[in-house]
C-alpha positions in Angstrom: -36.9 66.4 84.8 -33.6 68.2 84.3 -30.3 66.6 85.2 -29.7 69.2 87.9 -33.0 68.5 89.6 -32.5 64.7 89.3 -29.3 65.1 91.2 -31.0 67.1 93.9 -33.7 64.4 94.4 -31.2 61.6 94.5 -28.9 63.5 97.0 -31.8 64.1 99.3 -33.0 60.5 99.0 -29.7 58.9 100.0 -29.6 60.9 103.2 -32.8 59.0 104.2 -33.0 55.6 105.8 -32.6 52.9 103.1 -34.3 49.5 103.3 -33.7 47.2 100.4 -32.2 43.8 99.4 -29.9 43.8 96.3 -28.0 41.4 94.1 -25.2 42.1 91.6 -23.5 40.6 88.5 -20.4 41.3 86.5 -20.7 42.2 82.8 -18.0 43.6 80.5 -15.7 44.3 83.4 -18.4 46.2 85.3 -20.0 45.4 88.6 -23.8 45.9 88.1 -26.5 46.0 90.7 -29.8 44.5 89.7 -32.6 47.1 89.9 -34.4 47.0 93.2 -37.3 48.6 95.0 -36.3 50.4 98.1 -38.1 52.3 100.8 -36.6 55.5 102.3 -38.0 57.4 105.3 -37.0 60.6 107.1 -38.6 63.2 109.3 -40.0 66.0 107.2 -38.0 69.2 106.5 -38.9 72.3 108.4 -39.5 74.2 105.2 -42.2 71.6 104.3 -44.4 72.5 107.2 -48.0 73.6 106.4 -47.8 72.3 102.8 -49.1 69.1 101.3 -46.6 66.6 100.1 -48.1 67.1 96.7 -47.1 70.8 96.9 -43.6 69.8 98.0 -43.1 67.4 95.2 -44.2 70.1 92.7 -42.3 73.1 94.2 -39.1 71.5 95.5 -38.7 68.4 93.4 -40.3 69.9 90.3 -42.3 66.9 89.4 -45.2 67.2 87.0 -48.8 66.9 88.2 -49.1 63.5 86.4 -45.8 62.3 88.1 -47.1 63.4 91.5 -50.5 61.8 91.3 -49.0 58.6 89.8 -46.6 58.3 92.8 -49.4 59.0 95.3 -51.8 56.5 93.6 -49.1 53.8 93.5 -48.2 54.4 97.2 -44.7 55.5 96.3 -44.8 58.5 98.5 -46.6 58.9 101.9 -46.7 61.2 104.9 -47.1 59.2 108.1 -48.4 60.8 111.3 -48.3 58.6 114.3 -47.7 55.7 111.9 -51.0 56.5 110.0 -50.9 57.7 106.4 -52.5 61.1 105.7 -54.0 62.4 102.5 -51.1 63.6 100.4 -53.3 66.0 98.4 -55.2 67.5 101.4 -53.5 67.2 104.7 -50.9 69.8 105.6 -47.5 68.5 106.8 -46.9 68.9 110.6 -43.8 68.8 112.7 -42.5 65.2 113.4 -44.4 63.8 110.4 -42.4 61.1 108.5 -41.9 61.2 104.7 -41.8 57.7 103.2 -40.9 57.1 99.5 -40.6 54.0 97.5 -38.5 54.0 94.4 -37.1 51.5 91.8 -33.4 52.1 92.0 -31.0 51.8 89.1 -27.4 52.1 90.5 -24.8 53.0 87.9 -22.2 50.2 87.4 -18.7 50.5 88.8 -15.4 49.0 87.8 -15.1 45.3 88.9 -11.8 44.9 90.7 -9.6 41.9 89.9 -10.7 39.4 92.5 -8.5 36.6 91.2 -5.3 38.8 91.3 -6.3 40.1 94.7 -6.7 36.6 96.1 -2.9 36.0 95.7 -2.3 38.8 98.2 -1.4 38.0 101.8 -4.9 39.1 102.9 -8.0 40.3 101.1 -11.6 41.1 102.0 -14.2 40.7 99.3 -11.3 40.6 96.9 -10.0 44.0 98.1 -6.3 43.8 99.1 -5.7 44.4 102.8 -2.4 46.2 103.7 -2.9 46.1 107.4 -5.5 45.1 110.0 -5.8 45.0 113.7 -8.7 45.2 116.2 -9.2 48.9 115.5 -8.5 49.6 111.8 -8.6 48.0 108.3 -6.2 49.5 105.7 -7.1 48.6 102.1 -5.7 49.2 98.7 -8.8 50.7 97.1 -9.3 49.8 93.4 -10.3 52.6 91.0 -13.8 53.0 89.7 -15.9 52.5 92.9 -17.1 55.2 95.3 -16.0 55.0 99.0 -19.4 55.5 100.6 -23.1 56.0 99.5 -23.6 59.3 97.6 -25.7 60.6 94.8 -26.8 57.6 92.8 -24.6 55.0 94.5 -25.5 52.9 97.5 -24.7 49.1 97.3 -22.1 49.8 94.6 -19.8 51.4 97.2 -16.8 50.2 99.0 -18.2 50.6 102.5 -21.2 48.5 101.6 -19.1 45.8 99.9 -16.9 45.5 103.0 -19.9 45.5 105.3 -21.5 42.7 103.4 -18.3 40.7 103.5 -17.2 41.4 107.1 -20.6 41.3 108.6 -20.1 44.7 110.4 -19.7 48.4 109.4 -16.4 50.1 108.9 -15.9 53.8 108.8 -13.7 55.6 106.3 -11.1 57.8 108.0 -10.6 60.0 104.8 -11.8 60.3 101.3 -10.7 59.1 97.9 -12.5 60.0 94.7 -14.4 57.2 92.9 -11.8 57.0 90.1 -8.7 57.3 92.5 -7.0 54.2 93.8 -4.7 53.5 96.8 -4.5 53.5 100.5 -7.9 53.8 102.2 -8.0 53.6 106.0 -11.2 52.3 107.6 -11.9 52.3 111.4 -13.9 49.6 113.0 -15.6 52.1 115.3 -16.5 55.8 115.1 -14.1 56.8 118.0 -11.1 55.4 116.1 -12.3 57.0 112.9 -12.4 60.4 114.7 -8.8 59.9 116.0 -7.4 59.2 112.5 -9.4 62.1 111.0 -7.9 64.4 113.6 -4.3 63.1 112.8 -4.9 63.9 109.1 -6.5 67.2 109.8 -3.7 68.2 112.2 -1.1 67.1 109.7 0.6 64.6 112.0 -0.1 62.0 109.4 1.4 62.8 106.0 0.0 61.7 102.7 1.9 60.9 99.5 0.2 60.3 96.1 1.5 59.3 92.7 0.3 61.0 89.5 1.0 60.5 85.9 0.8 63.8 84.1 1.2 65.4 80.7 4.5 67.0 79.8 7.9 67.2 81.3 7.4 68.2 84.9 10.2 70.4 86.3 13.1 68.4 87.8 13.2 70.6 90.9 10.3 70.3 93.4 7.4 72.7 92.9 4.9 74.0 95.5 1.4 75.1 94.5 -0.5 77.4 96.9 -3.4 78.5 94.7 -6.7 78.6 96.7 -9.5 76.3 95.8 -13.3 76.3 95.7 -16.0 73.9 94.5 -18.9 74.4 92.1 -22.2 72.5 92.7 -24.5 72.7 89.6 -27.5 71.2 91.5 -27.7 74.4 93.6 -28.8 77.9 92.6 -26.3 80.6 91.7 -26.4 82.0 95.2 -25.1 78.7 96.7 -23.4 77.0 93.8 -19.9 78.3 94.6 -18.3 77.3 97.9 -16.1 79.5 100.0 -12.5 79.9 98.8 -10.0 78.0 100.9 -6.2 78.0 101.1 -4.5 75.0 99.7 -1.0 73.8 99.4 0.6 70.8 97.6 4.3 69.9 97.1 5.3 68.1 93.9 8.4 66.3 93.0 9.2 64.6 89.7 10.1 60.9 89.9 10.6 60.2 86.3 10.0 61.4 82.7 9.2 59.4 79.6 10.3 61.3 76.5 8.4 59.0 74.1 5.0 59.7 75.6 6.0 63.2 77.0 4.6 62.2 80.3 6.0 62.4 83.9 5.4 60.5 87.1 5.1 62.9 90.0 5.1 62.5 93.7 2.4 64.7 95.3 2.3 65.7 99.0 -0.9 67.6 99.8 -0.4 69.7 103.0 -4.1 70.5 103.1 -7.1 68.4 102.2 -9.3 70.2 99.7 -11.6 68.6 97.2 -9.7 67.7 94.0 -6.7 69.6 95.3 -4.0 67.6 93.6 -5.9 67.4 90.3 -6.6 71.2 90.2 -3.1 72.2 91.3 -1.5 70.0 88.6 -3.9 71.4 85.9 -3.0 75.0 87.0 0.7 74.2 86.8 0.1 73.1 83.1 0.7 69.4 83.9 -2.8 67.9 84.2 -3.2 64.2 85.0 -3.0 62.3 81.7 -6.5 60.8 81.8 -8.3 63.2 84.1 -11.8 63.3 82.8 -12.5 66.8 84.1 -9.4 68.9 84.8 -7.5 67.9 81.7 -9.0 70.1 79.0 -8.2 67.5 76.3 -10.6 65.0 78.0 -13.4 66.9 79.6 -17.0 67.0 78.4 -17.4 70.3 80.2 -14.6 72.5 78.7 -16.2 75.8 79.8 -16.5 74.8 83.4 -13.1 73.1 83.4 -11.3 76.2 82.0 -13.1 78.3 84.6 -11.8 76.1 87.4 -8.3 76.3 86.1 -8.3 80.1 85.3 -9.9 81.4 88.4 -8.5 81.0 91.9 -11.3 83.1 93.5 -14.7 83.5 92.0 -15.4 86.4 94.3 -13.2 88.6 92.0 -15.7 88.1 89.1 -18.4 90.8 88.6 -21.9 89.6 89.5 -23.3 89.9 86.0 -20.4 88.0 84.5 -20.6 85.3 87.1 -24.4 84.8 86.4 -23.6 84.6 82.7 -20.9 81.9 83.3 -23.2 80.0 85.7 -25.9 79.8 83.1 -23.4 78.7 80.5 -22.2 75.9 82.8 -25.8 74.7 83.4 -26.5 74.7 79.6 -23.3 72.7 79.1 -24.3 70.1 81.7 -27.8 69.8 80.3 -26.4 69.2 76.8 -24.1 66.4 78.0 -26.9 64.8 80.0 -29.2 64.9 77.0 -26.7 62.9 75.0 -26.1 60.2 77.6 -29.0 58.0 76.7 -29.6 58.6 73.0 -31.7 55.5 72.7 -33.9 56.6 75.5 -33.7 53.2 77.1 -36.2 53.0 80.0 -37.0 50.4 82.7 -40.0 48.3 81.8 -41.0 48.1 85.5 -40.9 51.8 86.6 -40.4 53.8 83.3 -37.2 55.6 84.5 -34.3 56.1 82.2 -31.7 53.3 82.6 -28.1 54.3 83.4 -25.6 54.1 80.5 -22.5 51.9 80.9 -19.3 54.0 81.2 -16.2 52.8 79.4 -13.5 51.2 81.5 -11.1 54.1 80.9 -13.7 56.6 82.4 -13.4 54.7 85.7 -9.6 54.9 86.1 -7.6 57.9 87.1 -3.8 58.0 87.1 -3.8 59.2 90.7 -2.9 56.8 93.5 -2.7 57.2 97.3 0.7 55.6 97.6 1.8 56.1 101.3 0.4 57.4 104.6 2.8 57.8 107.5 3.1 59.3 111.0 5.5 58.9 113.9 4.1 55.5 114.7 2.3 54.3 111.6 3.4 53.6 108.0 1.2 52.2 105.3 2.4 51.8 101.7 1.2 50.1 98.5 3.2 48.9 95.5 3.3 51.2 92.5 0.2 50.9 90.3 0.6 49.3 86.9 0.4 52.7 85.1 3.4 54.0 87.1 5.7 51.0 86.9 7.2 52.1 83.6 8.8 55.1 85.3 10.8 53.0 87.8 14.6 53.3 87.5 
């Protein structure tokens, strides 16, 4: 199965109900989840109606006939109608049928945070430093290298699940941080409070300040980037791969410059909240984040796609034939990288799936840190991260 299609299957699966029990261990600085069987269930999609699940697995998930029949035989996929399993090869899917799948899950490892160092903090939860807590919110200093919430391949190896297992109740992230970004992350203890904080951030009554370590000597006078942004989703077809183009604005101010490394520490104030906004704006200004694995052309494994995201502010300006050509180039580039991820073709002895390859520690750390969030009545701030302390006066 191609990498693009694997991503599609995983994305759909994690939007289903998950029922599993997991365990973890730490190895070489990585937090690893022991492979586990899990069962997911959801109501069938409208587009699946009047098809067999065997047809759906072939047409939508692009599984081979052998893969389909093996899953059906082993009971790893079922259609339930009034809690009774129907024939996956014969019976046509009806409205309100439930799709149940069982899968042996291999979550990729994440960066293990320093629990010993965190324990010296005034407060911590599961080793995660707590900046502030009351009956409504929990404000943490997120470590780099761990996703905030379940997405794609990750479930138990996410901060929301770690906190839930430690606290004994769910918390709701009020905003997003990338997996490799560190810093202030505000969790609400109920959905109503989460909605209020999200509205404050959306209405710009709460200001956000980030620290970034970038290549080159950033200008000594403040700079503002207003280049519009869009996203590219390789798991989708050309028609839906590029998102709508949205306005974006970020204010940058240099804090310090190190001549020896030719790197600068920059204070970033995003006035809008677009995906990868700070990272793309800095790259377009010619000062990408030093260790950015995607938007710094020196580091990326996808140079064609990276250069495209830097060069083009609006994909709508590209002629259709050229855009299709570029899209196919990006897919080929992605497939080539994925083919090289598991050169030894290591597979799980229990289910036969390819095993995830351990990332290096440096791949899980980005020199971008959510440093301060403040409004008229709230102020949350962390210390400078280690990689920024050399720029202090």
